[in-house]
Every structure is written in structure tokens, then in C-alpha cells.
C-alpha positions in Angstrom: 178.8 -36.5 -13.2 177.5 -34.0 -10.7 179.2 -30.8 -9.5 180.3 -32.3 -6.1 182.3 -35.0 -7.8 184.1 -32.5 -10.0 185.0 -30.3 -7.0 186.1 -33.2 -4.7 189.8 -33.9 -4.8 190.8 -37.4 -5.9 193.7 -39.1 -4.1 195.3 -42.2 -5.6 198.2 -44.1 -4.1 200.4 -45.7 -6.6 203.3 -47.7 -5.2 206.7 -46.7 -6.6 208.1 -49.1 -9.1 211.2 -51.3 -8.8 212.2 -54.5 -7.1 214.0 -52.7 -4.3 210.9 -50.6 -3.4 208.8 -53.6 -3.6 211.0 -55.6 -1.2 211.1 -52.6 1.2 207.3 -52.5 1.2 207.1 -56.2 1.9 209.7 -56.1 4.7 208.0 -53.1 6.2 204.7 -55.0 6.3 206.3 -57.9 8.2 207.2 -57.6 11.9 210.8 -58.6 12.8 209.4 -61.4 15.0 207.5 -62.8 12.1 210.7 -63.2 10.1 212.9 -64.6 12.8 210.2 -66.9 14.3 211.8 -70.1 15.5 215.3 -68.8 14.9 215.5 -70.8 11.7 217.8 -69.3 9.1 216.2 -71.4 6.3 212.8 -70.0 7.2 214.0 -66.4 7.1 215.7 -67.1 3.7 212.5 -68.8 2.4 210.6 -65.7 3.3 213.1 -63.5 1.5 212.7 -65.8 -1.6 208.9 -65.3 -1.3 209.3 -61.5 -1.1 211.7 -61.5 -4.1 209.3 -63.8 -6.1 206.4 -61.6 -5.3 208.3 -58.5 -6.3 209.3 -60.1 -9.6 205.8 -61.2 -10.4 204.5 -57.7 -9.7 207.3 -55.9 -11.7 206.7 -58.1 -14.7 203.2 -56.5 -14.9 205.0 -53.2 -15.8 206.4 -54.7 -19.0 203.5 -56.2 -20.9 203.8 -58.0 -23.3 207.5 -58.6 -22.6 207.0 -59.4 -18.9 203.6 -61.2 -18.8 201.4 -61.5 -21.8 198.7 -59.5 -20.0 198.1 -57.8 -16.7 197.7 -60.0 -13.6 196.6 -58.5 -10.3 199.2 -59.9 -7.9 198.4 -58.4 -4.5 199.3 -58.3 -0.9 196.8 -61.2 -0.3 198.9 -63.4 -2.5 202.0 -62.5 -0.5 200.1 -63.1 2.8 198.9 -66.5 1.6 202.5 -67.5 0.6 203.8 -66.3 4.0 201.2 -68.5 5.7 202.3 -71.6 3.7 205.9 -71.1 4.5 205.2 -70.3 8.1 203.1 -73.5 8.6 205.6 -75.7 6.8 208.4 -74.7 9.1 206.3 -75.5 12.2 207.0 -78.7 14.1 210.4 -79.4 12.6 208.9 -81.4 9.7 210.9 -82.0 6.5 210.2 -79.1 4.2 208.6 -80.1 0.9 209.3 -77.7 -1.9 207.0 -79.5 -4.3 204.1 -78.7 -1.9 205.0 -75.0 -2.0 205.3 -75.1 -5.8 201.9 -76.7 -6.1 200.1 -74.3 -3.9 201.8 -71.2 -5.3 201.4 -72.3 -8.9 197.8 -73.8 -8.8 196.1 -71.8 -6.1 197.7 -68.5 -5.2 199.8 -66.9 -8.0 199.0 -69.3 -10.8 195.3 -69.4 -10.0 194.8 -66.2 -12.0 197.2 -66.9 -14.9 195.3 -68.1 -17.9 198.1 -68.1 -20.5 200.2 -71.3 -20.9 203.3 -69.3 -21.7 202.9 -67.2 -18.6 202.3 -70.3 -16.5 205.5 -71.9 -17.7 207.4 -68.7 -16.7 205.8 -68.8 -13.3 206.6 -72.5 -12.9 210.2 -71.7 -13.8 210.4 -68.9 -11.2 209.0 -71.2 -8.6 211.6 -73.8 -9.3 214.4 -71.2 -9.2 213.3 -69.3 -6.1 212.0 -72.1 -3.9 214.5 -75.0 -3.8 216.7 -76.6 -1.2 219.6 -76.2 -3.7 219.3 -72.4 -3.5 219.2 -72.4 0.3 222.1 -74.8 0.6 224.1 -72.7 -1.9 223.5 -69.6 0.2 225.3 -71.3 3.1 228.4 -71.6 0.9 228.6 -68.5 -1.3 231.4 -69.9 -3.4 229.1 -72.8 -4.6 226.7 -70.3 -6.2 228.7 -70.1 -9.4 229.0 -73.9 -9.6 225.3 -74.8 -9.2 223.6 -71.6 -10.4 221.3 -69.3 -8.5 218.1 -67.3 -8.9 219.4 -64.0 -7.7 221.9 -61.6 -9.2 225.5 -62.2 -8.1 225.4 -59.2 -5.8 222.6 -60.6 -3.7 223.0 -63.5 -1.3 220.2 -64.8 0.9 220.2 -62.8 4.1 221.0 -64.1 7.6 218.5 -62.9 10.2 218.9 -59.2 10.5 216.7 -56.1 10.4 215.2 -55.7 7.0 216.8 -52.3 6.4 220.2 -53.9 6.5 219.1 -56.5 3.9 217.3 -54.4 1.3 218.9 -51.0 1.6 
């Protein structure tokens, strides 16, 4: 190590922990037009599910071995790829296929770096909870949530299209 590297200041950005901070970062990276594209409530809700799923996957890395069995580098590129999948599946008014989303997120995007079978089962469970027509239809009728179960804490309901700061704050 030379003298110049000892005298140079080192600046490292570490994102603040927590699901709320993670959701805020995600919604700040998306433009409002991206979220409300097409005016489809189910699309905006699916994007919220993706943001929540991404936040949970990242936060579990802070609690090794209770969260994941080892550290996995889930990044903004995973979130971006998930966004593109949801964006394209809602184009053209096609029937939305959740199994397709599960397969891509599990096998190619998030699950592509998971090498522990136990962690993969947990990821698969989250995908089934967060990405389902049952969850989106239950959000339409808040009283149904207690009957059919839900993936979010009872204080959180899937948002209607609104500015992100009114959803996450």
C-alpha cells in the first residue's frame, strides 16, 4: 500500500437497513409514469409486490443464518429484470400467467444465484405468496384478507395508484 492510498479519503455508500427504506429506494428509482402505465390497478399492485419481494430478499441477507443460509447478492438489476417481466406481461391485455413469473424469478433472476435447497424452498414460498391472483383479488376486498390469508402484515394493503410517498411513508 503506497502513501497516496493511505492519504486518500474512502467513501462507501451503504444503504440504510429496513423494509421501509428499501421500498422507498425502489419507488424513488421508478418514475410515476412507469408505475401507472396503462392505468391498470393490478399492474401497479404487482409492481408493489415485486418491490416488497425484493426488499424481503435483501433484508433476509442481514440475518444470516436465520434469514438465508448464506449471503446472496440481490441487486437493482434483479429488481429491474422483475420489473421488465411484469411490464411485458401486462402489455396487450393478455391473461396474466403467474406460473411464468414464478418460473423466471425462481430459475433465472433471484433463484439463479441460490445454491442451497432450503433457501430455494423459501424463495419459492415467497414467490407463491407475493405473486398470485388470489392476493390481488383479496386486495380488492379488504375483508376477504382474513379469510384467504395474505402475504403482507395486516396493516398493509396493496396500494391503489398514487404517488409512492403516500404508499410507503
